[in-house]
C-alpha positions in Angstrom: 2.7 -5.6 12.7 5.4 -7.4 14.5 3.6 -7.1 17.8 0.5 -8.5 16.2 2.5 -11.4 14.8 3.9 -12.2 18.2 0.5 -12.2 19.7 -1.2 -14.3 17.0 1.7 -16.9 17.2 1.3 -17.3 21.0 4.3 -15.2 21.9 2.2 -13.0 24.2 5.1 -11.8 26.4 7.0 -10.6 23.3 3.9 -8.9 21.9 3.2 -7.2 25.1 6.8 -5.9 25.4 6.7 -4.6 21.9 3.2 -3.0 22.4 4.6 -1.1 25.5 7.5 0.2 23.4 5.2 1.3 20.6 3.0 3.2 23.1 6.1 5.0 24.4 7.1 5.9 20.8 3.6 6.9 19.7 1.8 8.0 22.9 -0.9 9.8 20.9 -1.9 6.9 18.7 -5.2 5.4 19.8 -4.4 2.1 18.0 -1.1 1.7 20.0 -3.1 1.9 23.2 -5.8 -0.4 21.9 -3.2 -3.0 20.9 -1.6 -2.7 24.3 -5.0 -3.4 25.8 -5.3 -6.5 23.7 -2.0 -7.9 24.8 -2.7 -7.1 28.5 -6.1 -8.8 28.2 -4.5 -11.9 26.7 -2.2 -12.0 29.8 -5.3 -11.7 32.1 -4.2 -8.3 33.3 -7.8 -7.0 33.1 -7.5 -3.8 35.1 -4.4 -2.7 33.1 -6.2 -3.7 29.8 -9.2 -1.5 30.7 -6.9 1.4 31.5 -5.2 1.0 28.2 -8.6 1.0 26.5 -9.6 4.1 28.4 -6.5 5.8 27.0 -7.3 4.5 23.5 -10.7 6.2 23.7 -9.1 9.4 25.1 -6.8 9.4 22.0 -9.7 9.0 19.6 -10.5 5.2 19.3 -14.1 4.8 18.4 -14.8 1.4 16.9 -16.9 -0.1 19.7 -18.4 -2.8 17.4 -15.0 -4.2 16.7 -13.9 -3.9 20.3 -16.9 -5.9 21.4 -16.2 -8.7 19.0 -12.4 -8.7 19.2 -11.3 -12.2 20.4 -8.3 -10.7 22.1 -10.6 -8.9 24.5 -12.9 -11.8 25.1 -11.6 -12.2 28.7 -12.8 -8.7 29.6 -16.5 -9.3 28.7 -17.5 -10.1 32.3 -15.3 -7.5 33.9 -17.5 -4.7 35.5 -14.9 -2.0 34.7 -14.9 -3.0 31.1 -18.7 -2.9 31.0 -18.7 0.5 32.6 -16.1 1.8 30.1 -18.2 0.5 27.1 -21.4 1.9 28.5 -19.7 5.3 29.0 -18.5 5.4 25.4 -21.7 3.9 23.8 -23.5 6.9 25.2 -21.0 9.3 23.6 -21.4 7.9 20.1 
């Protein structure tokens, strides 16, 4: 929750650092990877964000509808690797 607070209050660097720590502590948690992807996307680190989303899917994340509407991921909408990842997982559902 603290990482989310940091992000929502504009403290993106702090949120990103905390999200990285959480992923290290909970490497099998899909939401940890998803939240890391959101922080990375907000920092315009698109390739890293897509890789974090890929890991979230590998760990069981499956809410594509939310992912497509999540404002934190808005900056990825035109990224071809993001589109490819979504396409890959829409076919699996």
